Backbone as XML, in Angstrom:
<?xml version="1.0"?>
<chain id="A" units="angstrom">
  <residue number="1" name="UNK">
    <atom name="N" x="0.846" y="-1.186" z="0.000"/>
    <atom name="CA" x="0.000" y="0.000" z="0.000"/>
    <atom name="C" x="0.888" y="1.244" z="0.000"/>
  </residue>
  <residue number="2" name="UNK">
    <atom name="N" x="0.396" y="2.271" z="-0.689"/>
    <atom name="CA" x="1.090" y="3.564" z="-0.736"/>
    <atom name="C" x="0.139" y="4.649" z="-0.257"/>
  </residue>
  <residue number="3" name="UNK">
    <atom name="N" x="0.707" y="5.679" z="0.363"/>
    <atom name="CA" x="-0.094" y="6.795" z="0.866"/>
    <atom name="C" x="-0.089" y="7.914" z="-0.176"/>
  </residue>
  <residue number="4" name="UNK">
    <atom name="N" x="-1.279" y="8.398" z="-0.536"/>
    <atom name="CA" x="-1.397" y="9.487" z="-1.502"/>
    <atom name="C" x="-1.172" y="10.826" z="-0.802"/>
  </residue>
  <residue number="5" name="UNK">
    <atom name="N" x="-1.133" y="11.906" z="-1.584"/>
    <atom name="CA" x="-0.879" y="13.242" z="-1.049"/>
    <atom name="C" x="-1.972" y="13.700" z="-0.093"/>
  </residue>
  <residue number="6" name="UNK">
    <atom name="N" x="-3.192" y="13.130" z="-0.208"/>
    <atom name="CA" x="-4.271" y="13.550" z="0.686"/>
    <atom name="C" x="-4.536" y="12.539" z="1.803"/>
  </residue>
  <residue number="7" name="UNK">
    <atom name="N" x="-3.587" y="11.596" z="2.014"/>
    <atom name="CA" x="-3.658" y="10.709" z="3.165"/>
    <atom name="C" x="-4.350" y="9.383" z="2.938"/>
  </residue>
  <residue number="8" name="UNK">
    <atom name="N" x="-4.776" y="9.071" z="1.730"/>
    <atom name="CA" x="-5.447" y="7.804" z="1.473"/>
    <atom name="C" x="-4.423" y="6.711" z="1.210"/>
  </residue>
  <residue number="9" name="UNK">
    <atom name="N" x="-4.729" y="5.498" z="1.631"/>
    <atom name="CA" x="-3.883" y="4.354" z="1.335"/>
    <atom name="C" x="-4.453" y="3.635" z="0.121"/>
  </residue>
  <residue number="10" name="UNK">
    <atom name="N" x="-3.640" y="3.502" z="-0.914"/>
    <atom name="CA" x="-4.085" y="2.860" z="-2.155"/>
    <atom name="C" x="-3.036" y="1.845" z="-2.576"/>
  </residue>
  <residue number="11" name="UNK">
    <atom name="N" x="-3.443" y="0.993" z="-3.485"/>
    <atom name="CA" x="-2.516" y="0.016" z="-4.034"/>
    <atom name="C" x="-1.534" y="0.686" z="-4.974"/>
  </residue>
  <residue number="12" name="UNK">
    <atom name="N" x="-0.404" y="0.017" z="-5.275"/>
    <atom name="CA" x="0.604" y="0.614" z="-6.141"/>
    <atom name="C" x="0.074" y="0.938" z="-7.546"/>
  </residue>
  <residue number="13" name="UNK">
    <atom name="N" x="-0.903" y="0.169" z="-8.013"/>
    <atom name="CA" x="-1.444" y="0.422" z="-9.355"/>
    <atom name="C" x="-2.392" y="1.622" z="-9.388"/>
  </residue>
  <residue number="14" name="UNK">
    <atom name="N" x="-2.886" y="2.085" z="-8.221"/>
    <atom name="CA" x="-3.803" y="3.221" z="-8.155"/>
    <atom name="C" x="-3.116" y="4.517" z="-7.718"/>
  </residue>
  <residue number="15" name="UNK">
    <atom name="N" x="-1.870" y="4.428" z="-7.294"/>
    <atom name="CA" x="-1.164" y="5.598" z="-6.772"/>
    <atom name="C" x="-0.738" y="6.519" z="-7.908"/>
  </residue>
  <residue number="16" name="UNK">
    <atom name="N" x="-0.873" y="7.826" z="-7.694"/>
    <atom name="CA" x="-0.361" y="8.827" z="-8.644"/>
    <atom name="C" x="0.093" y="10.035" z="-7.832"/>
  </residue>
  <residue number="17" name="UNK">
    <atom name="N" x="1.104" y="10.742" z="-8.333"/>
    <atom name="CA" x="1.574" y="11.923" z="-7.587"/>
    <atom name="C" x="0.544" y="13.050" z="-7.642"/>
  </residue>
  <residue number="18" name="UNK">
    <atom name="N" x="0.709" y="14.014" z="-6.757"/>
    <atom name="CA" x="-0.195" y="15.171" z="-6.712"/>
    <atom name="C" x="-0.053" y="15.966" z="-8.003"/>
  </residue>
  <residue number="19" name="UNK">
    <atom name="N" x="-1.204" y="16.332" z="-8.580"/>
    <atom name="CA" x="-1.197" y="17.089" z="-9.832"/>
    <atom name="C" x="-0.666" y="18.498" z="-9.573"/>
  </residue>
  <residue number="20" name="UNK">
    <atom name="N" x="0.164" y="19.045" z="-10.485"/>
    <atom name="CA" x="0.742" y="20.380" z="-10.262"/>
    <atom name="C" x="-0.298" y="21.488" z="-10.095"/>
  </residue>
  <residue number="21" name="UNK">
    <atom name="N" x="-1.492" y="21.347" z="-10.693"/>
    <atom name="CA" x="-2.515" y="22.391" z="-10.551"/>
    <atom name="C" x="-3.064" y="22.466" z="-9.134"/>
  </residue>
  <residue number="22" name="UNK">
    <atom name="N" x="-2.891" y="21.413" z="-8.340"/>
    <atom name="CA" x="-3.384" y="21.419" z="-6.965"/>
    <atom name="C" x="-2.400" y="22.047" z="-5.990"/>
  </residue>
  <residue number="23" name="UNK">
    <atom name="N" x="-1.182" y="22.317" z="-6.433"/>
    <atom name="CA" x="-0.181" y="22.917" z="-5.559"/>
    <atom name="C" x="-0.385" y="24.424" z="-5.484"/>
  </residue>
  <residue number="24" name="UNK">
    <atom name="N" x="-0.292" y="24.954" z="-4.284"/>
    <atom name="CA" x="-0.511" y="26.375" z="-4.074"/>
    <atom name="C" x="0.632" y="27.186" z="-4.670"/>
  </residue>
  <residue number="25" name="UNK">
    <atom name="N" x="0.273" y="28.213" z="-5.438"/>
    <atom name="CA" x="1.278" y="29.104" z="-6.005"/>
    <atom name="C" x="1.620" y="30.189" z="-4.991"/>
  </residue>
  <residue number="26" name="UNK">
    <atom name="N" x="2.850" y="30.643" z="-4.965"/>
    <atom name="CA" x="3.192" y="31.726" z="-4.033"/>
    <atom name="C" x="2.451" y="33.013" z="-4.390"/>
  </residue>
  <residue number="27" name="UNK">
    <atom name="N" x="1.981" y="33.705" z="-3.386"/>
    <atom name="CA" x="1.265" y="34.959" z="-3.596"/>
    <atom name="C" x="2.271" y="36.057" z="-3.931"/>
  </residue>
  <residue number="28" name="UNK">
    <atom name="N" x="2.051" y="36.770" z="-5.050"/>
    <atom name="CA" x="2.997" y="37.838" z="-5.385"/>
    <atom name="C" x="2.897" y="38.996" z="-4.391"/>
  </residue>
  <residue number="29" name="UNK">
    <atom name="N" x="3.998" y="39.641" z="-4.162"/>
    <atom name="CA" x="4.046" y="40.784" z="-3.250"/>
    <atom name="C" x="3.581" y="42.023" z="-4.003"/>
  </residue>
  <residue number="30" name="UNK">
    <atom name="N" x="2.688" y="42.781" z="-3.386"/>
    <atom name="CA" x="2.197" y="44.003" z="-4.011"/>
    <atom name="C" x="3.307" y="45.039" z="-4.085"/>
  </residue>
  <residue number="31" name="UNK">
    <atom name="N" x="3.317" y="45.821" z="-5.177"/>
    <atom name="CA" x="4.300" y="46.899" z="-5.242"/>
    <atom name="C" x="3.958" y="47.996" z="-4.225"/>
  </residue>
  <residue number="32" name="UNK">
    <atom name="N" x="4.882" y="48.887" z="-4.004"/>
    <atom name="CA" x="4.686" y="49.968" z="-3.052"/>
    <atom name="C" x="3.505" y="50.836" z="-3.480"/>
  </residue>
  <residue number="33" name="UNK">
    <atom name="N" x="2.590" y="51.105" z="-2.579"/>
    <atom name="CA" x="1.420" y="51.921" z="-2.876"/>
    <atom name="C" x="1.785" y="53.404" z="-2.865"/>
  </residue>
  <residue number="34" name="UNK">
    <atom name="N" x="1.011" y="54.187" z="-3.595"/>
    <atom name="CA" x="1.204" y="55.633" z="-3.593"/>
    <atom name="C" x="0.677" y="56.212" z="-2.283"/>
  </residue>
  <residue number="35" name="UNK">
    <atom name="N" x="1.333" y="57.240" z="-1.775"/>
    <atom name="CA" x="0.953" y="57.815" z="-0.485"/>
    <atom name="C" x="-0.433" y="58.450" z="-0.543"/>
  </residue>
  <residue number="36" name="UNK">
    <atom name="N" x="-0.679" y="59.322" z="-1.491"/>
    <atom name="CA" x="-1.988" y="59.948" z="-1.659"/>
    <atom name="C" x="-2.377" y="59.776" z="-3.119"/>
  </residue>
  <residue number="37" name="UNK">
    <atom name="N" x="-3.067" y="58.685" z="-3.416"/>
    <atom name="CA" x="-3.342" y="58.306" z="-4.795"/>
    <atom name="C" x="-4.441" y="59.142" z="-5.450"/>
  </residue>
  <residue number="38" name="UNK">
    <atom name="N" x="-5.256" y="59.810" z="-4.676"/>
    <atom name="CA" x="-6.341" y="60.607" z="-5.259"/>
    <atom name="C" x="-5.800" y="61.923" z="-5.791"/>
  </residue>
  <residue number="39" name="UNK">
    <atom name="N" x="-6.377" y="62.400" z="-6.904"/>
    <atom name="CA" x="-5.917" y="63.682" z="-7.441"/>
    <atom name="C" x="-6.270" y="64.833" z="-6.499"/>
  </residue>
  <residue number="40" name="UNK">
    <atom name="N" x="-5.421" y="65.810" z="-6.460"/>
    <atom name="CA" x="-5.628" y="66.978" z="-5.620"/>
    <atom name="C" x="-6.655" y="67.885" z="-6.290"/>
  </residue>
  <residue number="41" name="UNK">
    <atom name="N" x="-7.824" y="68.122" z="-5.677"/>
    <atom name="CA" x="-8.846" y="68.944" z="-6.318"/>
    <atom name="C" x="-8.396" y="70.383" z="-6.539"/>
  </residue>
  <residue number="42" name="UNK">
    <atom name="N" x="-7.471" y="70.881" z="-5.744"/>
    <atom name="CA" x="-7.024" y="72.258" z="-5.931"/>
    <atom name="C" x="-6.133" y="72.386" z="-7.161"/>
  </residue>
  <residue number="43" name="UNK">
    <atom name="N" x="-5.618" y="71.280" z="-7.700"/>
    <atom name="CA" x="-4.760" y="71.368" z="-8.881"/>
    <atom name="C" x="-5.555" y="71.632" z="-10.153"/>
  </residue>
  <residue number="44" name="UNK">
    <atom name="N" x="-6.906" y="71.494" z="-10.100"/>
    <atom name="CA" x="-7.744" y="71.762" z="-11.265"/>
    <atom name="C" x="-8.097" y="73.238" z="-11.395"/>
  </residue>
  <residue number="45" name="UNK">
    <atom name="N" x="-7.703" y="74.028" z="-10.429"/>
    <atom name="CA" x="-7.998" y="75.449" z="-10.485"/>
    <atom name="C" x="-9.384" y="75.793" z="-9.989"/>
  </residue>
  <residue number="46" name="UNK">
    <atom name="N" x="-10.013" y="74.886" z="-9.219"/>
    <atom name="CA" x="-11.338" y="75.190" z="-8.689"/>
    <atom name="C" x="-11.351" y="74.883" z="-7.198"/>
  </residue>
  <residue number="47" name="UNK">
    <atom name="N" x="-12.497" y="75.041" z="-6.581"/>
    <atom name="CA" x="-12.591" y="74.845" z="-5.135"/>
    <atom name="C" x="-12.990" y="73.420" z="-4.759"/>
  </residue>
  <residue number="48" name="UNK">
    <atom name="N" x="-13.010" y="72.494" z="-5.710"/>
    <atom name="CA" x="-13.329" y="71.111" z="-5.417"/>
    <atom name="C" x="-14.794" y="70.773" z="-5.516"/>
  </residue>
  <residue number="49" name="UNK">
    <atom name="N" x="-15.640" y="71.731" z="-5.962"/>
    <atom name="CA" x="-17.067" y="71.459" z="-6.064"/>
    <atom name="C" x="-17.464" y="70.955" z="-7.437"/>
  </residue>
  <residue number="50" name="UNK">
    <atom name="N" x="-16.556" y="70.873" z="-8.373"/>
    <atom name="CA" x="-16.866" y="70.421" z="-9.736"/>
    <atom name="C" x="-16.619" y="68.928" z="-9.832"/>
  </residue>
  <residue number="51" name="UNK">
    <atom name="N" x="-17.551" y="68.222" z="-10.461"/>
    <atom name="CA" x="-17.426" y="66.777" z="-10.661"/>
    <atom name="C" x="-16.435" y="66.511" z="-11.783"/>
  </residue>
  <residue number="52" name="UNK">
    <atom name="N" x="-15.479" y="65.599" z="-11.563"/>
    <atom name="CA" x="-14.491" y="65.264" z="-12.585"/>
    <atom name="C" x="-14.286" y="63.764" z="-12.628"/>
  </residue>
  <residue number="53" name="UNK">
    <atom name="N" x="-14.153" y="63.220" z="-13.833"/>
    <atom name="CA" x="-13.867" y="61.798" z="-14.027"/>
    <atom name="C" x="-12.488" y="61.706" z="-14.644"/>
  </residue>
  <residue number="54" name="UNK">
    <atom name="N" x="-11.585" y="60.968" z="-14.008"/>
    <atom name="CA" x="-10.223" y="60.822" z="-14.497"/>
    <atom name="C" x="-10.058" y="59.457" z="-15.149"/>
  </residue>
  <residue number="55" name="UNK">
    <atom name="N" x="-9.294" y="59.402" z="-16.215"/>
    <atom name="CA" x="-9.052" y="58.165" z="-16.937"/>
    <atom name="C" x="-7.600" y="58.121" z="-17.380"/>
  </residue>
  <residue number="56" name="UNK">
    <atom name="N" x="-7.196" y="57.035" z="-17.985"/>
    <atom name="CA" x="-5.810" y="56.903" z="-18.426"/>
    <atom name="C" x="-5.651" y="57.135" z="-19.928"/>
  </residue>
  <residue number="57" name="UNK">
    <atom name="N" x="-6.628" y="57.750" z="-20.576"/>
    <atom name="CA" x="-6.526" y="58.051" z="-22.002"/>
    <atom name="C" x="-6.563" y="59.558" z="-22.214"/>
  </residue>
  <residue number="58" name="UNK">
    <atom name="N" x="-6.004" y="60.019" z="-23.292"/>
    <atom name="CA" x="-6.024" y="61.446" z="-23.612"/>
    <atom name="C" x="-5.331" y="62.267" z="-22.542"/>
  </residue>
  <residue number="59" name="UNK">
    <atom name="N" x="-5.947" y="63.398" z="-22.201"/>
    <atom name="CA" x="-5.342" y="64.251" z="-21.169"/>
    <atom name="C" x="-5.777" y="63.847" z="-19.764"/>
  </residue>
  <residue number="60" name="UNK">
    <atom name="N" x="-6.578" y="62.785" z="-19.647"/>
    <atom name="CA" x="-6.912" y="62.259" z="-18.328"/>
    <atom name="C" x="-8.271" y="62.646" z="-17.797"/>
  </residue>
  <residue number="61" name="UNK">
    <atom name="N" x="-8.999" y="63.560" z="-18.452"/>
    <atom name="CA" x="-10.308" y="63.976" z="-17.955"/>
    <atom name="C" x="-11.370" y="63.671" z="-18.997"/>
  </residue>
  <residue number="62" name="UNK">
    <atom name="N" x="-12.494" y="63.112" z="-18.554"/>
    <atom name="CA" x="-13.618" y="62.891" z="-19.444"/>
    <atom name="C" x="-14.585" y="64.068" z="-19.407"/>
  </residue>
  <residue number="63" name="UNK">
    <atom name="N" x="-14.674" y="64.728" z="-18.288"/>
    <atom name="CA" x="-15.582" y="65.859" z="-18.174"/>
    <atom name="C" x="-15.449" y="66.513" z="-16.823"/>
  </residue>
  <residue number="64" name="UNK">
    <atom name="N" x="-15.941" y="67.736" z="-16.739"/>
    <atom name="CA" x="-15.848" y="68.440" z="-15.466"/>
    <atom name="C" x="-17.216" y="68.840" z="-14.919"/>
  </residue>
  <residue number="65" name="UNK">
    <atom name="N" x="-18.307" y="68.519" z="-15.632"/>
    <atom name="CA" x="-19.636" y="68.813" z="-15.116"/>
    <atom name="C" x="-20.469" y="67.550" z="-15.167"/>
  </residue>
  <residue number="66" name="UNK">
    <atom name="N" x="-21.337" y="67.392" z="-14.202"/>
    <atom name="CA" x="-22.209" y="66.227" z="-14.125"/>
    <atom name="C" x="-23.516" y="66.550" z="-14.834"/>
  </residue>
  <residue number="67" name="UNK">
    <atom name="N" x="-23.765" y="65.861" z="-15.929"/>
    <atom name="CA" x="-24.999" y="66.036" z="-16.691"/>
    <atom name="C" x="-26.017" y="65.017" z="-16.181"/>
  </residue>
  <residue number="68" name="UNK">
    <atom name="N" x="-27.223" y="65.466" z="-15.864"/>
    <atom name="CA" x="-28.260" y="64.541" z="-15.430"/>
    <atom name="C" x="-29.084" y="64.118" z="-16.634"/>
  </residue>
  <residue number="69" name="UNK">
    <atom name="N" x="-29.648" y="62.950" z="-16.557"/>
    <atom name="CA" x="-30.458" y="62.447" z="-17.652"/>
    <atom name="C" x="-31.531" y="61.540" z="-17.058"/>
  </residue>
  <residue number="70" name="UNK">
    <atom name="N" x="-32.562" y="61.271" z="-17.845"/>
    <atom name="CA" x="-33.661" y="60.431" z="-17.376"/>
    <atom name="C" x="-33.766" y="59.202" z="-18.274"/>
  </residue>
  <residue number="71" name="UNK">
    <atom name="N" x="-34.121" y="58.078" z="-17.662"/>
    <atom name="CA" x="-34.297" y="56.833" z="-18.396"/>
    <atom name="C" x="-35.663" y="56.279" z="-18.030"/>
  </residue>
  <residue number="72" name="UNK">
    <atom name="N" x="-36.410" y="55.888" z="-19.037"/>
    <atom name="CA" x="-37.682" y="55.224" z="-18.785"/>
    <atom name="C" x="-37.667" y="53.883" z="-19.504"/>
  </residue>
  <residue number="73" name="UNK">
    <atom name="N" x="-38.330" y="52.917" z="-18.888"/>
    <atom name="CA" x="-38.405" y="51.585" z="-19.480"/>
    <atom name="C" x="-39.726" y="50.947" z="-19.094"/>
  </residue>
  <residue number="74" name="UNK">
    <atom name="N" x="-40.203" y="50.073" z="-19.946"/>
    <atom name="CA" x="-41.404" y="49.331" z="-19.624"/>
    <atom name="C" x="-41.249" y="47.917" z="-20.139"/>
  </residue>
  <residue number="75" name="UNK">
    <atom name="N" x="-41.892" y="46.997" z="-19.409"/>
    <atom name="CA" x="-41.790" y="45.600" z="-19.765"/>
    <atom name="C" x="-43.105" y="45.104" z="-20.327"/>
  </residue>
  <residue number="76" name="UNK">
    <atom name="N" x="-44.197" y="45.688" z="-19.948"/>
    <atom name="CA" x="-45.515" y="45.255" z="-20.395"/>
    <atom name="C" x="-46.449" y="45.231" z="-19.200"/>
  </residue>
  <residue number="77" name="UNK">
    <atom name="N" x="-47.469" y="44.426" z="-19.305"/>
    <atom name="CA" x="-48.444" y="44.320" z="-18.212"/>
    <atom name="C" x="-48.450" y="42.891" z="-17.686"/>
  </residue>
  <residue number="78" name="UNK">
    <atom name="N" x="-48.881" y="42.753" z="-16.431"/>
    <atom name="CA" x="-48.972" y="41.460" z="-15.788"/>
    <atom name="C" x="-50.404" y="41.252" z="-15.355"/>
  </residue>
  <residue number="79" name="UNK">
    <atom name="N" x="-50.966" y="40.087" z="-15.673"/>
    <atom name="CA" x="-52.330" y="39.766" z="-15.259"/>
    <atom name="C" x="-52.285" y="38.533" z="-14.385"/>
  </residue>
  <residue number="80" name="UNK">
    <atom name="N" x="-52.860" y="38.632" z="-13.177"/>
    <atom name="CA" x="-52.890" y="37.515" z="-12.240"/>
    <atom name="C" x="-54.319" y="37.067" z="-12.089"/>
  </residue>
  <residue number="81" name="UNK">
    <atom name="N" x="-54.544" y="35.774" z="-12.310"/>
    <atom name="CA" x="-55.868" y="35.208" z="-12.173"/>
    <atom name="C" x="-55.832" y="34.097" z="-11.145"/>
  </residue>
  <residue number="82" name="UNK">
    <atom name="N" x="-56.716" y="34.172" z="-10.167"/>
    <atom name="CA" x="-56.811" y="33.114" z="-9.161"/>
    <atom name="C" x="-58.159" y="32.453" z="-9.270"/>
  </residue>
  <residue number="83" name="UNK">
    <atom name="N" x="-58.188" y="31.182" z="-9.005"/>
    <atom name="CA" x="-59.474" y="30.478" z="-9.083"/>
    <atom name="C" x="-59.791" y="29.743" z="-7.797"/>
  </residue>
</chain>
């Protein structure tokens, strides 16, 4: 009898080594975090009351004002009948 990686006793014809996908991979170490990762609102030249969305494309800003919009949707009607 041979002992498997999970503690079972099996015959020599049934024994197999632990599959590599079951072995735990080492967790990578995170790189050093930025001290203050948020953009400074005073660097935009305003008092921080303007809404801004930052991205990694173009000059980094999608817009500086929040536009509101309305959405309406309908699915139909539901009829419930009890007897």
